[in-house]
LUMBA-430935 format. One record per residue: residue in three letters; z, x, y of N, C-alpha, C, O in turn. Coordinates in pm, whole numbers. Layout:
{residuo->ALA n.c3->Z n.c1->X n.c2->Y ca.c3->Z ca.c1->X ca.c2->Y c.c3->Z c.c1->X c.c2->Y o.c3->Z o.c1->X o.c2->Y}
...
***
This chain:
{residuo->MET n.c3->0 n.c1->84 n.c2->-117 ca.c3->0 ca.c1->0 ca.c2->0 c.c3->0 c.c1->88 c.c2->124 o.c3->78 o.c1->182 o.c2->135}
{residuo->ILE n.c3->-88 n.c1->56 n.c2->215 ca.c3->-90 ca.c1->121 ca.c2->346 c.c3->-79 c.c1->9 c.c2->449 o.c3->-163 o.c1->-82 o.c2->452}
{residuo->THR n.c3->22 n.c1->15 n.c2->533 ca.c3->41 ca.c1->-80 ca.c2->642 c.c3->66 c.c1->0 c.c2->769 o.c3->143 o.c1->96 o.c2->768}
{residuo->ILE n.c3->1 n.c1->-39 n.c2->877 ca.c3->22 ca.c1->27 ca.c2->1006 c.c3->68 c.c1->-79 c.c2->1105 o.c3->6 o.c1->-184 o.c2->1119}
{residuo->GLN n.c3->179 n.c1->-48 n.c2->1173 ca.c3->239 ca.c1->-142 ca.c2->1268 c.c3->262 c.c1->-71 c.c2->1401 o.c3->284 o.c1->50 o.c2->1406}
{residuo->GLY n.c3->258 n.c1->-149 n.c2->1508 ca.c3->289 ca.c1->-98 ca.c2->1641 c.c3->386 c.c1->-191 c.c2->1710 o.c3->406 o.c1->-305 o.c2->1667}
{residuo->PHE n.c3->447 n.c1->-143 n.c2->1818 ca.c3->539 ca.c1->-225 ca.c2->1896 c.c3->462 c.c1->-307 c.c2->1998 o.c3->372 o.c1->-256 o.c2->2064}
{residuo->LYS n.c3->496 n.c1->-435 n.c2->2012 ca.c3->428 ca.c1->-523 ca.c2->2105 c.c3->452 c.c1->-482 c.c2->2250 o.c3->358 o.c1->-480 o.c2->2329}
{residuo->LYS n.c3->576 n.c1->-449 n.c2->2287 ca.c3->609 ca.c1->-420 ca.c2->2426 c.c3->578 c.c1->-277 c.c2->2465 o.c3->509 o.c1->-254 o.c2->2565}
{residuo->SER n.c3->626 n.c1->-182 n.c2->2391 ca.c3->600 ca.c1->-41 ca.c2->2425 c.c3->498 c.c1->13 c.c2->2327 o.c3->532 o.c1->43 o.c2->2212}
{residuo->LYS n.c3->378 n.c1->26 n.c2->2369 ca.c3->267 ca.c1->66 ca.c2->2281 c.c3->258 c.c1->218 c.c2->2271 o.c3->149 o.c1->275 o.c2->2271}
{residuo->ASP n.c3->376 n.c1->283 n.c2->2263 ca.c3->377 ca.c1->429 ca.c2->2263 c.c3->397 c.c1->489 c.c2->2125 o.c3->407 o.c1->611 o.c2->2113}
{residuo->SER n.c3->404 n.c1->406 n.c2->2021 ca.c3->419 ca.c1->462 ca.c2->1887 c.c3->371 c.c1->363 c.c2->1783 o.c3->363 o.c1->242 o.c2->1808}
{residuo->ILE n.c3->340 n.c1->417 n.c2->1666 ca.c3->303 ca.c1->333 ca.c2->1551 c.c3->384 c.c1->379 c.c2->1431 o.c3->435 o.c1->491 o.c2->1428}
{residuo->PHE n.c3->395 n.c1->291 n.c2->1335 ca.c3->457 ca.c1->323 ca.c2->1206 c.c3->347 c.c1->316 c.c2->1101 o.c3->274 o.c1->217 o.c2->1095}
{residuo->ILE n.c3->335 n.c1->418 n.c2->1018 ca.c3->245 ca.c1->416 ca.c2->904 c.c3->334 c.c1->404 c.c2->782 o.c3->409 o.c1->496 o.c2->749}
{residuo->LEU n.c3->326 n.c1->290 n.c2->715 ca.c3->411 ca.c1->260 ca.c2->600 c.c3->330 c.c1->276 c.c2->473 o.c3->225 o.c1->214 o.c2->456}
{residuo->LEU n.c3->380 n.c1->360 n.c2->381 ca.c3->308 ca.c1->392 ca.c2->258 c.c3->403 c.c1->385 c.c2->140 o.c3->516 o.c1->432 o.c2->148}
{residuo->ASP n.c3->357 n.c1->327 n.c2->30 ca.c3->428 ca.c1->345 ca.c2->-95 c.c3->360 c.c1->462 c.c2->-166 o.c3->267 o.c1->521 o.c2->-112}
{residuo->ASN n.c3->405 n.c1->498 n.c2->-287 ca.c3->347 ca.c1->613 ca.c2->-356 c.c3->198 c.c1->599 c.c2->-379 o.c3->123 o.c1->695 o.c2->-366}
{residuo->GLU n.c3->154 n.c1->478 n.c2->-414 ca.c3->11 ca.c1->454 ca.c2->-433 c.c3->-64 c.c1->471 c.c2->-301 o.c3->-172 o.c1->529 o.c2->-298}
{residuo->GLY n.c3->-6 n.c1->422 n.c2->-192 ca.c3->-67 ca.c1->436 ca.c2->-61 c.c3->-77 c.c1->581 c.c2->-16 o.c3->-173 o.c1->620 o.c2->50}
{residuo->ILE n.c3->23 n.c1->662 n.c2->-53 ca.c3->17 ca.c1->806 ca.c2->-21 c.c3->-102 c.c1->869 c.c2->-92 o.c3->-176 o.c1->947 o.c2->-31}
{residuo->GLU n.c3->-121 n.c1->836 n.c2->-219 ca.c3->-235 ca.c1->890 ca.c2->-293 c.c3->-367 c.c1->844 c.c2->-233 o.c3->-461 o.c1->922 o.c2->-222}
{residuo->GLU n.c3->-373 n.c1->716 n.c2->-193 ca.c3->-494 ca.c1->664 ca.c2->-128 c.c3->-522 c.c1->740 c.c2->2 o.c3->-636 o.c1->780 o.c2->27}
{residuo->MET n.c3->-418 n.c1->760 n.c2->84 ca.c3->-436 ca.c1->829 ca.c2->211 c.c3->-481 c.c1->973 c.c2->189 o.c3->-567 o.c1->1022 o.c2->262}
{residuo->ILE n.c3->-426 n.c1->1040 n.c2->90 ca.c3->-471 ca.c1->1176 ca.c2->56 c.c3->-619 c.c1->1174 c.c2->21 o.c3->-694 o.c1->1263 o.c2->62}
{residuo->GLY n.c3->-661 n.c1->1073 n.c2->-55 ca.c3->-803 ca.c1->1059 ca.c2->-89 c.c3->-890 c.c1->1039 c.c2->34 o.c3->-997 o.c1->1099 o.c2->44}
{residuo->TYR n.c3->-845 n.c1->954 n.c2->128 ca.c3->-923 ca.c1->931 ca.c2->251 c.c3->-932 c.c1->1059 c.c2->333 o.c3->-1037 o.c1->1090 o.c2->388}
{residuo->LEU n.c3->-821 n.c1->1133 n.c2->343 ca.c3->-821 ca.c1->1257 ca.c2->420 c.c3->-910 c.c1->1362 c.c2->354 o.c3->-982 o.c1->1434 o.c2->424}
{residuo->ASN n.c3->-907 n.c1->1372 n.c2->222 ca.c3->-997 ca.c1->1464 ca.c2->153 c.c3->-1142 c.c1->1424 c.c2->172 o.c3->-1230 o.c1->1510 o.c2->183}
{residuo->PHE n.c3->-1169 n.c1->1294 n.c2->176 ca.c3->-1305 ca.c1->1245 ca.c2->197 c.c3->-1358 c.c1->1293 c.c2->332 o.c3->-1470 o.c1->1344 o.c2->339}
{residuo->ILE n.c3->-1279 n.c1->1275 n.c2->439 ca.c3->-1330 ca.c1->1318 ca.c2->570 c.c3->-1329 c.c1->1470 c.c2->584 o.c3->-1402 o.c1->1525 o.c2->666}
{residuo->LYS n.c3->-1248 n.c1->1537 n.c2->506 ca.c3->-1248 ca.c1->1684 ca.c2->508 c.c3->-1375 c.c1->1738 c.c2->442 o.c3->-1433 o.c1->1835 o.c2->490}
{residuo->ASN n.c3->-1417 n.c1->1675 n.c2->331 ca.c3->-1525 ca.c1->1731 ca.c2->250 c.c3->-1658 c.c1->1657 c.c2->259 o.c3->-1763 o.c1->1718 o.c2->238}
{residuo->GLN n.c3->-1658 n.c1->1528 n.c2->290 ca.c3->-1779 ca.c1->1448 ca.c2->277 c.c3->-1836 c.c1->1397 c.c2->409 o.c3->-1958 o.c1->1401 o.c2->428}
{residuo->ASP n.c3->-1752 n.c1->1350 n.c2->498 ca.c3->-1800 ca.c1->1280 ca.c2->617 c.c3->-1706 c.c1->1310 c.c2->732 o.c3->-1599 o.c1->1367 o.c2->712}
{residuo->SER n.c3->-1746 n.c1->1272 n.c2->853 ca.c3->-1664 ca.c1->1302 ca.c2->970 c.c3->-1558 c.c1->1197 c.c2->998 o.c3->-1463 o.c1->1224 o.c2->1072}
{residuo->SER n.c3->-1571 n.c1->1076 n.c2->940 ca.c3->-1474 ca.c1->971 ca.c2->969 c.c3->-1473 c.c1->865 c.c2->860 o.c3->-1563 o.c1->859 o.c2->776}
{residuo->ILE n.c3->-1370 n.c1->784 n.c2->864 ca.c3->-1359 ca.c1->671 ca.c2->772 c.c3->-1284 c.c1->560 c.c2->845 o.c3->-1192 o.c1->586 o.c2->923}
{residuo->HIS n.c3->-1323 n.c1->436 n.c2->819 ca.c3->-1256 ca.c1->319 ca.c2->875 c.c3->-1165 c.c1->259 c.c2->769 o.c3->-1204 o.c1->242 o.c2->654}
{residuo->LEU n.c3->-1043 n.c1->228 n.c2->809 ca.c3->-950 ca.c1->155 ca.c2->723 c.c3->-936 c.c1->15 c.c2->783 o.c3->-905 o.c1->1 o.c2->902}
{residuo->ASN n.c3->-957 n.c1->-87 n.c2->703 ca.c3->-960 ca.c1->-225 ca.c2->752 c.c3->-864 c.c1->-315 c.c2->676 o.c3->-833 o.c1->-292 o.c2->559}
{residuo->GLU n.c3->-817 n.c1->-418 n.c2->747 ca.c3->-730 ca.c1->-520 ca.c2->687 c.c3->-802 c.c1->-585 c.c2->569 o.c3->-921 o.c1->-617 o.c2->578}
{residuo->GLY n.c3->-730 n.c1->-605 n.c2->462 ca.c3->-785 ca.c1->-670 ca.c2->344 c.c3->-855 c.c1->-575 c.c2->249 o.c3->-878 o.c1->-608 o.c2->133}
{residuo->ASN n.c3->-889 n.c1->-458 n.c2->297 ca.c3->-949 ca.c1->-355 ca.c2->211 c.c3->-846 c.c1->-244 c.c2->191 o.c3->-772 o.c1->-244 o.c2->93}
{residuo->GLU n.c3->-842 n.c1->-150 n.c2->284 ca.c3->-749 ca.c1->-38 ca.c2->272 c.c3->-610 c.c1->-70 c.c2->329 o.c3->-509 o.c1->-20 o.c2->280}
{residuo->LEU n.c3->-607 n.c1->-154 n.c2->433 ca.c3->-481 ca.c1->-186 ca.c2->500 c.c3->-428 c.c1->-322 c.c2->453 o.c3->-503 o.c1->-419 o.c2->444}
{residuo->ILE n.c3->-301 n.c1->-326 n.c2->422 ca.c3->-236 ca.c1->-447 ca.c2->374 c.c3->-144 c.c1->-499 c.c2->484 o.c3->-60 o.c1->-426 o.c2->537}
{residuo->ARG n.c3->-160 n.c1->-627 n.c2->516 ca.c3->-72 ca.c1->-690 ca.c2->614 c.c3->61 c.c1->-716 c.c2->547 o.c3->68 o.c1->-793 o.c2->450}
{residuo->ASP n.c3->165 n.c1->-653 n.c2->597 ca.c3->300 ca.c1->-669 ca.c2->542 c.c3->362 c.c1->-795 c.c2->600 o.c3->364 o.c1->-813 o.c2->722}
{residuo->ASN n.c3->412 n.c1->-882 n.c2->514 ca.c3->471 ca.c1->-1008 ca.c2->560 c.c3->607 c.c1->-989 c.c2->626 o.c3->660 o.c1->-1083 o.c2->685}
{residuo->ASP n.c3->665 n.c1->-870 n.c2->618 ca.c3->797 ca.c1->-845 ca.c2->673 c.c3->793 c.c1->-775 c.c2->808 o.c3->885 o.c1->-699 o.c2->841}
{residuo->ILE n.c3->689 n.c1->-799 n.c2->886 ca.c3->679 ca.c1->-737 ca.c2->1018 c.c3->786 c.c1->-797 c.c2->1108 o.c3->802 o.c1->-919 o.c2->1116}
{residuo->ASP n.c3->860 n.c1->-710 n.c2->1177 ca.c3->960 ca.c1->-755 ca.c2->1274 c.c3->892 c.c1->-829 c.c2->1388 o.c3->774 o.c1->-807 o.c2->1415}
{residuo->ASP n.c3->967 n.c1->-918 n.c2->1455 ca.c3->911 ca.c1->-995 ca.c2->1566 c.c3->861 c.c1->-908 c.c2->1680 o.c3->770 o.c1->-949 o.c2->1753}
{residuo->ASP n.c3->918 n.c1->-791 n.c2->1698 ca.c3->877 ca.c1->-704 ca.c2->1808 c.c3->763 c.c1->-609 c.c2->1770 o.c3->728 o.c1->-520 o.c2->1847}
{residuo->MET n.c3->705 n.c1->-629 n.c2->1650 ca.c3->597 ca.c1->-542 ca.c2->1605 c.c3->474 c.c1->-625 c.c2->1569 o.c3->483 o.c1->-745 o.c2->1544}
{residuo->TYR n.c3->359 n.c1->-559 n.c2->1568 ca.c3->234 ca.c1->-624 ca.c2->1528 c.c3->163 c.c1->-539 c.c2->1424 o.c3->182 o.c1->-417 o.c2->1418}
{residuo->PHE n.c3->83 n.c1->-603 n.c2->1342 ca.c3->4 ca.c1->-537 ca.c2->1239 c.c3->-124 c.c1->-482 c.c2->1301 o.c3->-191 o.c1->-553 o.c2->1376}
{residuo->VAL n.c3->-159 n.c1->-359 n.c2->1271 ca.c3->-283 ca.c1->-298 ca.c2->1318 c.c3->-390 c.c1->-322 c.c2->1212 o.c3->-381 o.c1->-266 o.c2->1102}
{residuo->PRO n.c3->-494 n.c1->-405 n.c2->1242 ca.c3->-591 ca.c1->-443 ca.c2->1139 c.c3->-704 c.c1->-344 c.c2->1116 o.c3->-779 o.c1->-358 o.c2->1019}
{residuo->HIS n.c3->-718 n.c1->-244 n.c2->1202 ca.c3->-828 ca.c1->-148 ca.c2->1187 c.c3->-785 c.c1->-13 c.c2->1242 o.c3->-725 o.c1->-4 o.c2->1349}
{residuo->VAL n.c3->-816 n.c1->92 n.c2->1166 ca.c3->-789 ca.c1->229 ca.c2->1209 c.c3->-910 c.c1->314 c.c2->1171 o.c3->-963 o.c1->300 o.c2->1061}
{residuo->LYS n.c3->-952 n.c1->400 n.c2->1260 ca.c3->-1057 ca.c1->496 ca.c2->1229 c.c3->-992 c.c1->634 c.c2->1226 o.c3->-926 o.c1->675 o.c2->1322}
{residuo->ILE n.c3->-1011 n.c1->707 n.c2->1115 ca.c3->-959 ca.c1->842 ca.c2->1101 c.c3->-1077 c.c1->937 c.c2->1118 o.c3->-1179 o.c1->923 o.c2->1049}
{residuo->VAL n.c3->-1064 n.c1->1033 n.c2->1209 ca.c3->-1176 ca.c1->1121 ca.c2->1244 c.c3->-1138 c.c1->1267 c.c2->1221 o.c3->-1031 o.c1->1311 o.c2->1262}
{residuo->ASN n.c3->-1226 n.c1->1340 n.c2->1155 ca.c3->-1213 ca.c1->1485 ca.c2->1140 c.c3->-1294 c.c1->1548 c.c2->1253 o.c3->-1417 o.c1->1555 o.c2->1245}
{residuo->ILE n.c3->-1227 n.c1->1594 n.c2->1357 ca.c3->-1299 ca.c1->1644 ca.c2->1474 c.c3->-1377 c.c1->1773 c.c2->1443 o.c3->-1476 o.c1->1802 o.c2->1510}
{residuo->ASP n.c3->-1333 n.c1->1851 n.c2->1345 ca.c3->-1408 ca.c1->1969 ca.c2->1306 c.c3->-1546 c.c1->1932 c.c2->1252 o.c3->-1644 o.c1->2002 o.c2->1278}
{residuo->LYS n.c3->-1554 n.c1->1823 n.c2->1177 ca.c3->-1684 ca.c1->1777 ca.c2->1125 c.c3->-1774 c.c1->1728 c.c2->1239 o.c3->-1896 o.c1->1745 o.c2->1232}
{residuo->LEU n.c3->-1715 n.c1->1669 n.c2->1343 ca.c3->-1795 ca.c1->1624 ca.c2->1456 c.c3->-1857 c.c1->1743 c.c2->1529 o.c3->-1971 o.c1->1736 o.c2->1575}
{residuo->ILE n.c3->-1783 n.c1->1851 n.c2->1540 ca.c3->-1832 ca.c1->1971 ca.c2->1608 c.c3->-1945 c.c1->2036 c.c2->1528 o.c3->-2041 o.c1->2089 o.c2->1585}
{residuo->GLU n.c3->-1934 n.c1->2032 n.c2->1393 ca.c3->-2038 ca.c1->2090 ca.c2->1307 c.c3->-2170 c.c1->2016 c.c2->1318 o.c3->-2277 o.c1->2077 o.c2->1308}
{residuo->ASP n.c3->-2163 n.c1->1883 n.c2->1338 ca.c3->-2286 ca.c1->1801 ca.c2->1336 c.c3->-2368 c.c1->1817 c.c2->1458 o.c3->-2473 o.c1->1755 o.c2->1471}
***
């Protein structure tokens, strides 16, 4: 499980919540952008899971793009 949450009022931080399976998935995504492509999109319902236990002062982030800036420079 990968869930990303942010604070509604102070948008200065996010929480990335991972279980052991989600850690392995994230390692796979990071290896993918390291070796194969410059970026990957993580989307709600696919890679990102909406956690039903979100606090009232937080919101679920439905989309994240992870970018390997070294690959962008190479291209």
